[in-house]
C-alpha positions in Angstrom: 33.8 19.3 -27.7 34.8 18.5 -24.2 37.9 16.5 -23.4 38.9 15.3 -19.9 42.4 16.3 -18.8 42.9 14.8 -15.4 39.8 15.9 -13.5 39.4 19.1 -15.6 37.2 19.4 -18.6 38.6 21.4 -21.5 36.6 22.7 -24.4 38.3 22.0 -27.8 37.2 22.3 -31.3 37.1 19.3 -33.6 40.3 20.5 -35.3 42.0 20.8 -31.9 40.9 17.3 -30.9 42.1 15.9 -34.2 45.5 17.6 -33.5 45.6 16.1 -30.0 44.8 12.6 -31.4 47.7 13.0 -33.8 50.0 14.1 -31.0 49.0 11.2 -28.9 49.6 8.8 -31.8 53.1 10.1 -32.2 53.8 9.6 -28.5 52.3 6.1 -28.7 54.6 5.3 -31.7 57.6 6.5 -29.8 56.5 4.4 -26.8 56.2 1.3 -29.1 59.7 2.1 -30.4 61.1 2.4 -26.9 59.5 -0.8 -25.8 60.7 -2.7 -28.9 64.3 -1.4 -28.3 64.2 -2.4 -24.7 62.8 -5.9 -25.6 65.4 -6.4 -28.3 68.2 -5.3 -26.0 67.0 -7.6 -23.3 67.1 -10.5 -25.7 70.4 -9.5 -27.3 68.7 -9.0 -30.6 68.3 -6.1 -33.0 64.9 -4.6 -34.0 64.7 -6.5 -37.3 65.3 -9.8 -35.4 62.6 -8.9 -32.9 60.2 -8.1 -35.7 60.9 -11.4 -37.3 60.4 -13.2 -34.0 57.1 -11.5 -33.6 55.9 -12.6 -37.0 57.1 -16.2 -36.4 55.4 -16.3 -33.0 52.2 -14.9 -34.5 52.0 -16.9 -37.7 54.6 -19.7 -37.5 55.5 -22.1 -38.7 55.8 -20.3 -42.0 57.9 -20.5 -45.2 61.1 -18.5 -45.3 59.8 -16.8 -48.4 56.6 -15.7 -46.7 58.6 -14.4 -43.8 60.8 -12.5 -46.3 57.7 -10.9 -47.9 56.2 -10.1 -44.5 59.4 -8.4 -43.3 59.9 -6.7 -46.6 63.5 -8.0 -46.7 65.5 -9.7 -49.4 65.8 -13.5 -49.1 69.5 -13.1 -48.2 68.7 -10.6 -45.4 65.9 -12.9 -44.2 68.3 -15.8 -44.1 70.7 -13.8 -42.0 67.9 -12.9 -39.5 66.8 -16.5 -39.3 70.4 -17.6 -38.7 70.7 -15.2 -35.8 67.4 -16.3 -34.3 68.3 -19.9 -34.7 71.7 -19.3 -33.0 69.8 -17.6 -30.1 67.6 -20.7 -29.8 64.4 -18.9 -30.7 63.5 -20.5 -34.1 64.0 -23.7 -35.9 64.1 -24.5 -39.6 62.9 -27.6 -41.2 61.9 -28.7 -44.7 58.2 -28.6 -45.5 57.0 -32.2 -45.5 54.7 -31.4 -48.4 57.1 -29.4 -50.5 60.7 -30.3 -49.8 62.0 -27.2 -51.5 60.3 -25.0 -48.9 62.0 -24.2 -45.6 59.6 -23.7 -42.6 60.6 -21.4 -39.7 58.9 -22.2 -36.4 59.2 -20.7 -32.9 60.9 -22.7 -30.2 59.7 -23.3 -26.7 62.3 -20.6 -25.7 60.6 -18.1 -28.1 57.2 -18.9 -26.5 58.8 -18.3 -23.1 60.0 -14.9 -24.3 56.5 -14.1 -25.5 55.1 -15.1 -22.1 57.7 -13.1 -20.2 58.0 -10.0 -22.3 54.9 -9.6 -24.5 52.0 -11.2 -22.6 52.2 -8.7 -19.7 51.8 -5.9 -22.2 48.7 -7.5 -23.6 47.3 -8.2 -20.1 47.9 -4.6 -19.0 46.3 -3.3 -22.2 43.3 -5.6 -21.8 42.9 -4.4 -18.2 43.1 -0.7 -19.3 40.5 -1.3 -22.0 38.1 -2.9 -19.5 36.9 0.6 -18.5 35.2 1.0 -21.9 31.8 -0.3 -22.8 31.2 -2.4 -25.9 30.1 0.5 -28.0 33.2 2.5 -27.1 35.4 -0.5 -27.8 33.8 -0.9 -31.2 34.6 2.8 -31.9 38.2 2.3 -30.7 38.5 -0.7 -33.0 37.2 1.2 -35.9 39.6 4.0 -35.2 42.6 1.6 -35.0 41.6 -0.1 -38.3 41.3 3.3 -40.0 44.6 4.5 -38.6 46.3 1.3 -39.8 44.8 1.6 -43.3 45.9 5.3 -43.5 49.4 4.4 -42.2 49.8 1.6 -44.7 48.6 3.8 -47.6 51.1 6.5 -46.6 53.9 3.9 -46.4 53.0 2.7 -49.9 53.0 6.3 -51.1 56.5 6.8 -49.9 57.7 3.5 -51.3 56.2 4.5 -54.7 58.0 7.8 -54.7 61.3 6.1 -54.3 60.9 4.2 -57.6 
């Protein structure tokens, strides 16, 4: 196999390429962590708050119980996170009009502004970078990402199961 490294072509075996993919994934994970830490710090939040905000922006409004399940936090811990985000002006809580026992958490305009200011530029830069690939290559990248996500989730479940 040939891999491009700058302008140089390097010959690598399949095992070496797999190792390089693994190394790049570790670096990518660290980069995601660094970005999330910077974004959370910029907003005066912690990483759990930021993760909650991301879920609410992506899926809100949603029930507090659904949010708790998505974040894998206890209801009490989720309430604490929602309290902090509400104080920061990033989410609102309201009773569900259909089921008055449910509390719905929704992003505010300020939260949407945060998404526009912090997260959309990342998406735009990523889309621009992906523009260099053709449709077949993008389909392969998408397949790889889905496979990597499935493997990662399975391994997280494996570790959780070991705990019990």
